[in-house]
N, C-alpha and C positions, 0 to 999 in steps of 0.2 A: 527314150524317156520323153515325157511331155515337157515342153519348155514354155515359158512365158512368151507370147507372140511377139516377134521382133521383125521389123520391116526389112525387106530385101529388095533392092532395086534391080540388079542384074541377076536374074534367077538362073540363067543358063550358062553363065561364065564359069568354066572349069567344072561343071556338073553335067551328068548324063541323066536324062529322064528315062525311067524304067516303067512306070505306071502313071496313068493320068485319068481323071474324070473331070466333069465341068467345074468342080470346086477345089480339088486337091491334086497334088503332084508328088510322086515319090521319086527321089533322085539319088544317084550314087556319085561319089567324087571320082573325077577322072584319075586313072592310074591305080585305082583300087579294085580288087576283086578280079574275076575272070575277064580276060581281054584287056587288063590294065596295062602295066608295063610300058615298054617303049620309051622313046625320048620324052613324049608328052607327059607320061606318068612320072618320070624322074623329075621333070621340071616342076610339075604340080606339087609333088612331095616336098621338093626343096623349098618352094614358095610357102607351103603350109608351115614348115618349121621356122623359116626366117621371119615370116610375118605373124607367127604365133596364132595360126588359124586353128579353130576347134575341129576342123575337118580331119586333122591328123588322128584324132581320137574317135570322133564320131563321123565316119565317112558316108553315112546314110542320113537322109532328112526327108521330112514331109512339109510341103508348102501349101498354104491356103491362098486362093485367088478367086475373085469374082470375075465372071466372063468379060465385063466391060472395063476392067481395071488393069493397069500395067504394074501395079504394086503387089508384091507377094509378101506373105507373112510366114516365117518359120514357126511351126507349132510342135514339131517333134524331131528328135534326132536319135540315132542308134549306132552302137558299135558293131553290130552284126546284122546280116540280112534277116535273120530270124526275129530279132527284137523289133525291127522297123516294120516287118510284115504283120506282126501281131497288132501293132497300132493302126496300120492301114486297114486291116480287115475289121477292126472294131469301128472305125469311122464309117466304112461302107455300110455296116449293118445298123449303126445307131444315129448317124448324123445326116446322111444323104437324103433320106426320105423327109426328115424334118425340115431341111433347108428349102425344099421345094414349096413349102407353105408360104414363105416370106415373099413379098412383092418388091420390097426396097432392098437394094444391095447394101446400103449402110446398116440396115437392120440385121442382115445376114452376117456382116462382119462383126457387129457388136455381139450377136448371139454366139458366134464361133469363139471369139476371144474370151467371152465370159465363161463359156463351157470349159475351155481348156484351163483357164485359171481356177475354175471350181474343181476340176479333176486334180490339179496340182495341190490345192489346199486340202482336199479330202485325203490325198495320199500322205501328205505331211502329217495330218492329224492322226491317221491310222497307224503310221510308223513312228509316231512320237518325234518327229523332226521339228526342232524349234527354229523359229525365224532368227536369223542373225544379220549382222551388218556387212557380211561379205558380199561384194558385188557379183553380178552374174558372170562377168569376165573372170573374176578370180575363182569362182566355182568351177568354171571350165578348166582353168589351170590345175585345180586340185584333181579333177578327173584325169587329165593328161599325166600328171605326176604319178598317180597310183597305177595307171595302166602301163606307162613306159618303164617304170622301175619296180613294179610288183609290190608296192607298199600297201600295208593294211590301213584301214580307216583310222587306227590309233595313231599313225604317224602323221603329225600335223604339219602342213605346209605353211611357212611363214611368209615368203615372198619369192619372186622369180625375176631374173634380170637377163636381158639380152647381152651376149658377150661372145668372144672368140676363145676357143680352147686350142692351145698349140700341141698337136699330136705329132711329135717329130718336128719337122721343119714346115709343116703345113698347118695353117690356121683353119679351124672348123668353126664356122659361125653357127651359133645355136642359142640355147637357153640354159641358164644356171638356175636350179631349183634349190632353195635353202629351206630345209625343214628343221624341226627341233633336234633331230638326232643325226641327220645326214646332209651332206653336200652332194648334189647330183647335177650332171650335165648331159644334155642330149642334143645331137646334131644329125641332120640327114641332108646330105648334099650330093645330088646326082647319083643316087643309088648307094652311096657309102654312108653307113650309119656309125656314129660314135656315141658311146654311152659310158658314163662314169658314175660310180657310187662310192663315196668315202664317208666313213663314220667320223663324226667330230671327235670322238674319243681316241681315234687313231692319229690325229694330226699332231705333229711335233713342232711345226713352225708355220707361222702365218705372217706373211710380209707384204707390204705395199711398196713397190720400188718404181724407180724411173731410170730407164737406160736409153741409149741411142736407138736400139732396135725396138724396144717397147717403151713408148713415152709414159704410159701409165699401165702398170700390170700388178696383178696379185699372184704371189707364189704360195702354193699350198704344198707343204712337205709332210710325208709320212715316213715311217721307218724304212720303207723300201723304195719309195719313188717320190718324184717331184712333179707338180702340175702347175702350168702357167696359164693364166687367163688374162685377157686384155680386151680393149675396145669396149669399155663400159660407158653407158650414158651418164651414170652418176657413180663413179668409183668410190667416192667418199662414203655415201650412204651404204653401198654394198659392203665395203670393208668393215664399217662400224657394226653392221648386223652380223657379219661373219665372226667378228671378235666376241660379240655377245653370246652367240650360240656355242662357240668354242669354250668360252668361260663356263657356260652352263654344264658342258660335258666334263670339264676339268673338275668342277665342283662335285659332280656325281661320282667321279673316280675318287675324289678325296674323302668325301663324307656322306655319300648317298643322297645328297640334296638334289633330287630330280626336279624337273620343271613342272610347275602347277599353274595352269591358266588362271588369270585373274578374272573372276566372274563379276566383279563389281564395277567394271569399266562402264562409264555412261554410254548409252546407246546414241548412235548418230541420228540426228533429226531427219536427214534425208540420205538416200543412197549416195555414197561417195562416187564421183565419176572416175576416181583413180583406182588402180588395182592394189589397194592397201587392205590387207587382211586384219581381222580382229587381233590375231596374234602379233602382227607387226605393230599395231597400236599399243598393245600390251607391253611389248619389249621397249618401244620408244618411251612409254610412260615410266617404265622401270629405270631406264637409263637416266632420264631427267631427275627422277626422285633420288637416285643414288648420288648424282652430282650435287643435288640440293642438300642432302644429308651431310655429305662430306664437307661442303662449303661452310655450313653453319654448325657442324658437330651435333646433329640431332639424332634421336633414337632410331634404331634400325627399322622399325615398323612405320615410320612417318612417311606419308605419301604426298607428293606435290600435287596441288589442285590446279595451279596456274600461276603465271607471272605476267607483269605488265610494266612498261616504262613509266617512270614518275620522277618527281623531285622530293627531297626531304629537307625540311628546314632544320638547320643545325644551330642551336642557340649559342654554342661555344664559339662558332666562327661567324655568326650573323650572316649566313648565306644559304641559298638553296642548292643542294648537292644533287646532281643528275645521277640517276641509277635505276635499279629495278626493284620492284616489290614482288616478293614471293609469298603466296598464300597456300597453306596446307591445312590438314585437319586440326592441328593443334597449335600452329605457330604462324605469325606474320614476320617476315624477315625482309631486310633491305641490305643491298650492297651497292656501293658507288661504281660508276663506270671506270673511274680512275682507281687503280689498284691501291688498296690499303688506306684510301682517304677516309672512308667511314663505312662501318657495317653495324647492323642492329638486329637483335633477336627479341621478339615480343611474344612470350607464351600467351595463348588465349586464356589460360587460367588466371592470368594477371590483369586481363583487360576488364575495365569497368564501364567505359562509355566509348561508343563508336558513333560519330555524328558527322553529317555533311555540313560544311560551312558555306557561306555565300560566295559565289564565284565572282571574279573580277577580271579585268584585262591583265592585271599584274599577276594574279594568283588564280588561274582557271581550275575548276573542279577540285577544290581543296577537301581534305578529309582529315579529321582529328581523331586520335586514339588516345584515351587516358587509361592509366594503370593504377593499381592499388597503392603503389609507392609514390603517388602524386606526380608522376611524370606524364607529360602530354607531348605527343608526336604529331607533327603536321606534315601531311603528304599533299602534293598538288600535281597538276598536269596528268590526271588519271583519265584514260580514254573512255572507259565505260564504268564510271563511278557507281551508278545505281546497281548494276549487276554485281560489282565488287562488294558493295555494302551488303547486298542480299546474301552473297556467299559467306562473308564473314559472320553475319548474323546467324546463319544456319549452323556454322561450326561452333559459334559461341553457345548456342542452345544445346548442342551435343556435349560440349565441354562442361557446361553447368550441370547437366544431368549426370554425367560421369562422376563429377566431384561429389555430388550429393549421394550417389550410390556408394562411392568409396568411403564417405563419412559414415554411412550406415554400417558398412562391413567392419571398418576399424572400430567404430563405437561398440559393436557387438563383441569385439575382442577385448574391450575394456582398456584401450590405450588411445582413445580418440584425442584427448586433450594433449597428451604428450607428443603424439605424432604431428598434429597440426600446428602446435606451437612451434615445433622444430621446423616444420615446413615454412611457416610464416617468417621465421627469423632468417632462413636461407634466402627466400625470395626477395625480401625487402632489404637485404644486406645485413649479415650478421654483425654484431658489434665487434670492435677490435679485440682480438684475443689478448689476454693479460701476458705481460712479459715476466711476471714474478714467478719464482719457482714454487714447487709444491712438494712437500715431503712425501715419503712412501706411505706413511699412515694416511695422509690426506688423499693420496692417489687411490688407496683401497676404497675410499668412500665415493670415488668418482665412477661408480658403476650403477647401471640400471638393472634392477632385479625385476623381471616381468613375472607374470603369474606362475610360470613354471620354474622360477628360481634359476633362470639362465642368465649369468652375468654378461652384460654388454658394456664396454667402456664408453662413457659419454664425454671423455676428455681426450685430447691428443696425448700420445705417450711423451712427446717432447716437452709438453707442459708439466707432466707428472714427474719426469725423470731428468730434466735438464740440469746439467752441472754448471754452477755459476763460477765466474772468474772472481778472484779475490778483490779486484778493483770494481767498485760498484758503478762508477761512471768513467770508463776509459774512453779514448778516442773512437774505438770501434763501436761501443754502445751509442755514442753520440751520433756517429754516422748512420747507424741503424735507425735511430730515432728520426734523423733527417729523411731517410727513405720512407719511413712510415708517414711522415708529414707530407711528403710529396704525393704519396698515394691518397692521403686524405683530401688534399687539394684537388687531385684528379677526380675523386669520387664526387666532390662538391660541384665540379664543373661539368662532368660527363655522366654523372649518375653512378649508382652502386647497385650491384646485384645483376641478375640475368638481363635486365633491360638497359644495361650500360651502353653508351656509344663507344664503339671500339675503333680507335683511330691510330694514326702513326705515333701519336703521343703515348698511347698505351703500349705499343711495341717498344718505344724508347725506354719506358719505365721497366718493362720486363727484362730488357737487355742489361739494364743496370743492376738487376737483382731484385727479387721479391722479398720484402721483409719477412723474417721468421714467423712473426705473429699472424701474417696474412696469407702465408703460403697455401695452407689447406683450403681456405676460402676461394682463392683465385685459381687453384688447380681445379676445383669443382666447377668453377664458372667457365674457364677456358676449354676444358675437356668436354663440356656438355653433360657431365655426370650429374650436375645439379638438377637437370630436367628429369632424368630417369628416377632419381631419388624422390623428387617432389611428386611424381605421378605414381609411385609405388609405395605408399605408406604401409609400414608393417611387413613389407616383403622380406626384408633381411632377417628380422627377428623370427619370422615363420620358418625361414630356411635353417636358421641356427637350431631352432627347436626340433625340426625334422631330422637334421643330420646328427644331433647329439646321440652318441652311442652306436652309430652305424659304422661299419668297417668294410672296406674294400681295398683294392689295390692302390687307389689314389690316397686314401687316408693313411695307409702304411708308408707310402713315400713321403707324405707330408710330415708324419711323426719323425721320420728319419732325418729330414732336413730342417726341422724347427730350430735346433740349437746351432745350425750353421748359418743362420740369418743374422747378419750384423752382430756376431757374438761379442765384438769389441765395444758395442754401445750398451750403456747401463740399462736401457729400457728392455733389453732382451737377455738380461742376466737374472731374471726372476720370472715367476709364474704369471705375473700381470701381463707383461708384454708377450710372453710365449703363448698364453691363453688367447689373447686377442688375435695373434697371428694364426693360431690353429683354427679359431672360429671363422675367420675371414676366408682362409684357403679352403677349409672344408665346405663352407657354405657355397663357395663358387664351384667347387667340384661337383656338388649336387645340383647346382643350377645348370651347369653345362657339362654333362658327362662326356660329350665328344672331346672336350679338352681335358677335363678332370684336373690333373695337376701335372705341371712340367717344371723341371729344374729351371731356376732363374726367377720363377714366379715368387718364390719365398723372399728373395733379395728385394725385388721391386715392391712387394706388398709391405715388407717391414719398413721401408722408407715412407710409404704412403701412411702407415699407422703413426709414424712420428709426427706428422703434420696434419693429419685428418683424424676425426673421430672414427670409431670402428665401423659404423654403418657407412660413413662417407668414404672410407678406405675401400669398402666392398664395392661401392658404385664406381669409384675411380678404377678399380681393377677390372670391372665389367667394361668400362669405356676403353681401357687399354687393350684388353684381350679381344674384344669383339668389334671394335671400330677403328682404333688408332693404330694397332699392330695386328691386323687380321692374319689368322693362321700361324702366328708366331709360336704359340704355346701348345700346339697339338702334338700328338705322339711323334710326328716326323719333322717338327719345326719347319714346315713347308714355307711359311711366310718369311722366316729368317733366311732360308736358303734362296728364296726368290730375291730378297733385298740384297743378298750377297752377290747375286748375278747383276743386279742393278748397280751396285757399288763398283763392280768391275767395269761395267760400261762407262760409268761416270769418271772413273780413274783414267780410262783410255781417252775420254773426251777432254777432261779438265787438267790432268797431270800426265800428258803423253810421254814425257821424259822418263817417268817412273813405271809406266804400265808394263813394258816388256820385262823389266827387272823383277817386278812383283809377281808376274806370272811365272817367271823362271824359278823364283824362290818359293812360290806356292804359299805366300804369306796372307794374301787377302782372305782366303777361305778360313784361315785360322783366326785372324783378328776380328773379322766382321761379325762372326757369331757371338763372341763374348762382348763386343762393343754394343751390338744392336739388341741382343736379348735382354741385357740388364741396363740399357740406356747409359752406359759408361759407369754405372754405379760400382761395378766389380773391378774396374781398372783405374779409377781416379780416386783421389782422396774424397771422403764423404762430403765435406763442406763445399768442394768444387763441383762434384757431380750433381748435387741438388740444383745448382744453377743451370746445368744442362737440362735437367728435368723441367725447370721453370719454362725454358724456351721451347721444349718439346711440347708441353701441354698447350702453349700458345700457338705455335706454328706447325706442329705435326712432324712427320718423319723427315721432312726436308732438312730440318735442323740437324738431325743425326748424320745425314749424308754430308752436309756442309762441314760439320765439325770433323768427321772422319777424313775428309779430303784436306782440311786445313792441317790436321796432324801429320798426314803424309807429306804435304807440301813443306811444312816446317822442318822436316827431317830428310828432304830429298837427297841432299849431297851425301849424308851418312848412309842412307839406304842403298844408294847406287854403288857404294864401295863394299857392301856386304857380300860375303862369300857363301853363306848358307842361311837357312830360315831361322836358326837359333840366334844368330847374331842380329838379324833384323828384328826379331821379337824382343831381344834384350834392349835394343835402342828405343823401340816404341814404348816398351814397358817403363823404362827409366824416364822417358819424356812425360808420359802420363802421370807417373808418380810425382813429378815435379810441378804439376799444375796446382796452383794454390789460389785460395780465396782470402785475400788479405782483409776483406771487409767482414768476414765471419766473426760473430761474437761467441761462437761455440769453442770450447777447449779442443785442441787437436785430438782427433781420434786416430789411433794407430791403424794404418792401412795394411791389410793382409799381404798384398802383393809387394809392398815396400819392405815389409818385415822379412820376406823370403828372398829378396834380391841381395846381390853381393855388396861388399863394402868398398866398391870402387869409388872413383871420383864422383862427388855429388853433381847431379845435373843442375844447370842454372834454373832458378825458379821461373815458372811461366804463369803469368796472371790469367786466370780463367776468363775474366771479362775482356781482356785484350784478345785472347784466343777466339772467343765467340765473335767479337767484333771483326776480327780478321776473316773469319769464315763467312760472314755476311758480305764483307767488302769484296772478297775474291770469288766466292761461289754463290752469292745471293741470287744470281740469275736463274738458278735451278727452279723450275716451276713444278707445282704439284701435279698438273695434268700431264707433264712430260714423264714424271716418275710413274704415274699410273700406266702410261703407254709402255714403258720399259717393264713394269711389273707383269703386264699381260704376256709379253714376249718371253720373259723368264719363267713365268708360271707354267706355260706349256712345256718348256724344256725340263724344269724341275720335276713336275708331276710325272711326265713320261719317263724320265730317268729313274724315278723311284719305282714306277711300274716295271721297268726292265730289270731293276735290281731285285724286286720281289720275284719275278719270273726266274731269274738265275738262281736265287736262293732255293726256290721250290724244286727246281730241276736238280740242283746239286744234292738236295736232301733225299731224293727218292731214286736217283739214277742207279744206285747199287742194288736197289730192291726190285727192279723190273728188268725186262729184256729189251726195252726200247733204248735207242741211242739218245744222246743229248739233243740232237736236232729234232728227232721225232717227238721227244717230250716237250720241247719248246713249242712245236706246232700244235700239239695236243692242248697245251696250256692256253694258247691263243684261242683255240676253238672253245675250250671250256669257259674262258672268261667272256668270249663273245656271246655265248649262250646266256650267261648270267646278265650281261648288259642288255641283250635283246628283250629279256623278260622284264627288265627294269623299264625299258622304253614302252613296251606294249602290254604290260600287265602279266600277272602270273597268279598262281594259287597261294603264294607265300609273300611275306613282306620283304622288300629289297634290303632293308636294314638288317633283318635276321640273316640274310644270305651273304652279307658282306660286312665284316667287322674288322677294321684295320688294326684293332688292338690285339687280335688273336695272332697266334704263330702263323708264319707265312703259308704253311700248308693248309690252314683252315680259314684263311681270310675270305676266299670265294667259295660259296657252296651253292648247289643247285637242288631244286626239288624234282619230283617225279616227272612232271610235264616237260621240264627242260632235259632231264635225263633220257626221256623217251625219244626226243628229237635227235640227241647224240647217238643213242643206241641204233636208231634206224640208219644214221649216216655212217657209223664207224664199225659197229660190231658185226662179225661174220655170221652170227646166228639171227640176224634181224629179218632175213627173208622168210616168206611163208605166211600162212594165215594166223599163226600163233605168236607172232613177234611181240604183240602188245602184252600178252600173258607172260612171255619170257622176260620182257623188260621189267614188268612189275615184280616178278619173283626175284630177279637179279638185284633190282634196286633195294628190295627188302633185305636181301642177304648182305649187301654192301653197307647198308645203313646200320653201323655197329651200335651207335648210341640210341637209336630209335627216335630221333628227332625229325624224321621225314626229310632230312637233308643229307647230302653226301659231299665230302670235300674232294679236292683233286687227287689226293693220294688214294682214297678209296675207289675213285673212278678209274684211275690208271691200273690199280690192282686187278679189277675185274676185266678190263680190256686186255691187259697183258696175258692173263691166263687164257683167254679165248684166242688170242692171236699167236702166242709164242710157246705156250705150255705143251707138254707132250700129251699123248692121248689119255694116259691114266689120269693126269690132272684135270683134263677137260671133262672126263667122265665123273670124277669126284665133284666138280663144280656143278655139272648137270644134275647129279643126285641131290646135292645140297639145296639147289633152288627149287626142287620138287618136294622137299620134306615139308610136312605140315607145320605151320607156325605154332608157337606156344598158345595154349597150354597142352597141345596134343603130343608134344615130344619133349624129352629132356635133352638140353643142349650138350650135357656132358657125355651122353651116349652117341652123339652125332658122329664124331670121328671114327669110332669103332664100327658104327653102322655103315659109314662110307667105305671103310676098309673091307668089310665083309662083302659089300656090293661089288667092290672092285675085284676082289678075289673070285667072286662068282662070275663076273664078266670075263676074267682073264685066265681062269685055271686051265683051259685047253687051247689058249691062243698061242700060235707059233709066230716067230718074227716075220714070216712071209705073209701072214694075214693081217698084220698091223695096218698096212696101207688100205686093205680092203675094208677093215672095220672103220677106219677114219673116214673113208668115202661114204660108207653106209650111215655113219653118224651125221654127216653133213646132209645127206639126203633125207634122213628122218627129221632133222630139225627144220629143213625146208618144208617138208610136208606139214 
C-alpha cells in the first residue's frame, strides 16, 4: 500500500535490493522469501519483533531517491511480492517519464511526495476512510495485530506494550496487544514463534504481583491455564488498561452492555508523537469520568472535561484551601488535597455569574462564581484562567438552553409551575420540615392529583403517620431540637442545599445523627439524587402514568411483597403507604427493566418513603440501585455477592483472628447478603438502622463494611467458641437486636427478628452511635479506592462462577435427552456461547440483547441466529461437507427453530447435532426427510410424522441387516455430493 513519504537514512541495512531504476528501489527484508532463512534471517526476524519493526508485517518496500542524494524516502510497502510489484509497475508506467521533465531535484522530490499523498487521499475518499487521530506508528501496529492473530477489522486494538511472556521456564520477549475483546501476545526469537490469544470474557483472575523471581509481573488466569507476563516499561498503565477491558467483558456477560466508542472526543490539534490510540484516549477519559462521578455522587452520564490545581477561599475558616477544581458539562466541583478538609459541588444550573477578578501577588488569577442562593465562591491560582472561563461559559450556555427546553416541555404538560417551584425549593434549601403530627384525614389531602388523576404523595409518610409520645416535651424531644439547631447553625455558616461546603464538621454532625425532620432533605443532598431530580422534572409522574395498569413478572413480585414491607409501621398498614410504595417500585421497574424488582428493594424503599416525598424516594432509589450499590438488585444479586467477597478479604486483613473460624462456619456468606442488601434495616431495630443509612448516604459503602467488621470484632470471643453456623448466627442476631438509639423520639417499633428470637437472657444494650464511632476508630482507614480494587477482583470471580453454574445447570437439564456425555455437552456449551460472544464483538444479523436474556431459564439464556448456526454447522455437523452444506444448514435451522423467532437455544442445537452424530440410520433418514419437507403453508404439520413413517417404510421394506452399513455409507456419500 502507498504510505506517506518517510525519510530513511540507511537504506540497505537489513534489506536486499531486488529492482532499481534512477529514482526508485524495490527491496525485500533479509530472511524473508526465497533464499531467506539461515542465521541472518533468524536474527533479523528476532530484531523486527523486539524492536517493533513494521518489516515483520510488510517485508517489501519501495524507496524513492534522487541520483545526487543520500537520503531515501519510503513511499510504499507490501505484505506480498504481488502487491509490491503492482505498485512498482504503476510507477514505471506513470511516473518515470514525468520525472525526466524536471531539472531541479528538489522539484522532483516535491512532486513525488505530493503525488503519493494525493493517491492516499483519493483512496481514502473513494473507500470512505475517515481521518483519525491515530499515529502512523499505531496504524502499523493495527496491521500487525490483524495479520498475526487473524483478527477482522471490527476488532479494535486499544494499545500494545513490550513485555516478556514466561512460557515454561523460558521468558519470551515480545509484544502484548490489548484489544477490546482479546489479550494477545506475539514473540519471535531465533526461529521460535510464541503466539497467545485470550478472550477477556474467559479470564477468571487478573493480578499484579511482586515476587523475588518476578519483581513486577501480571498474572492472567483462565479456567484451564495461567499466564505470566513481566518486564513492562510501565506496568501500572498496562494493568489499569487490562482491568478496564476485563470489566467491559464482565459487563457484557452480565447484561449485554458491550463497548461503544465515544465519537464525541475532541480531536487532537497535532499528531501525537506517542503511540496512543483514539480508543486508549476514550478509555482514559471514561476512567477519569467514573472516578469523578464517584467522588462527587454525580449522575451516570456526567463526563469530566478537565481539572486543574487551584485554591478555594473558605469563609468559615478564613483561609485558602489547596485542592483541585473539576469542570464537567453540568457541574463545577472542588476537593481539597487534604482528605475531608473541604469539598464543593456547584451545579451550572445554579450559577448566575462567572467573572475574573483583578490579580495580585497575594491572590493570582482569581475567579468568582455566584449562585442563585446568593453564595459566592472565590477560586485562585488558576494556571489557565482565560481558557477555563471560556469552557465554563460554553457549558453555561448549553445548560441555559437545556433548562429553557425543559421548561417548554413541562409547560406543555400543564405542570410547569408545580415542578419548578419544587425544584427551586430543593436547590435553595427546602424549609425545615414540621415536627407536628398529621391526622389520617389530613394525610389523604397531601396528594397531588395530576391531569390523569394519578395520586402522588407530596408529604413524607413519617409526617403523615408519625405516632406521638404522650409527653409533649421530654428530654428526647429536647435533644432532637438541639440537633436541629446544630444543623441550622451549620447551614448558616457553610451554606444550605447542593452548594453547601462539605467539611469534617459535616461528617461529625452526620455521625451524631441527622434530625428526623431533615433526614429526607440531607439524604437527597448527600446521595446526589437531588441533581437527577432537579434535571428531570416530570419524569417520575410520566413513569407512574405509563406503568399504571401494566402487569409483568416484576409487578407480580411487587404486589406479593408490598405487605411485607415494614408491616409493623403504621404508615404501611393502610392503602396510603402501600400505594406510594407500589408506585415507586413499579415506576423503577419500568425505568430499569434489567433490574425490574428484587427482594430487599421493598424494605429499603419503604424506609425512603418515611423520610422523603414520593418523587424524592424514587430518585433516592435510583441513586441507590444504579450508583451507590451497583448490581446489587439484579436477578443474580451480583453486586452483593461481589461485596461479600470483598468483606471476606477485609475480614482476613482486619480481623485475622476470626477469619479462619468464620470460613469454617460459613457464616460470612449468610450474614453479608442480609446486612448489605437492606443496609442493616432487616437485622437492626428501625430507629437504629436509619442512623446507619444516614452514614451510608454520606460516606458510601465503606460505612457498611466498617460497621460489619465492628460487629464481628465486638463478638470475636463468642464467635471463636461457636461450634456451628447456627450458634454464630444466633449470637450475631442477638447483638444486632440489642443495638439501640436512645436519642430517637419515635415510639419503639417491634422488630421482626427480635420477635422470632428465643426468650433467653437479654443481650446488653449497644448504643448505635458508639458502635458507629467504634467502626470509624478501628476500621476508618478503609479507603474507597481500595474497595474498588477489591471489587474488580471479586467481580471476575463471581461472574465467572455464575457462568460456570449456568453451564452445569444447562448440561444437567439435557444430559438425559441426548447421547452426548457430560464432558462433551460442556465443551459444546462453551463453543455455543463463544459463537454468541463473537457475534456480539463483531456484529451479526440480530440484536445481542435478543439473543441473551439472563431472566430466561438457563436453557434459553444464550441463543444464536442463522449466521452463527451456519458457522457451528460447518465446524461440528457431519453433513456439512459438500456443495449443498449451506442449504442443509438453512433447512436444519428452520426445523430446529420451533417457535419461529429465527433464533435457536442450546437445547435445540444439541438435539439436531445429537441426531446427526449418534442416532441410528432410521432416525437420520427421518431427519433428512423433515428438513426437505416444504415449509408452511405447503404442508400440514400434523401429517408430517405419518409421511415420515411412510417414507421410512419405503426406504427400508427390503433392507436386510447386512446392508445397513452399505446404506449408511451411501447416505454419507450422497450428502457429500
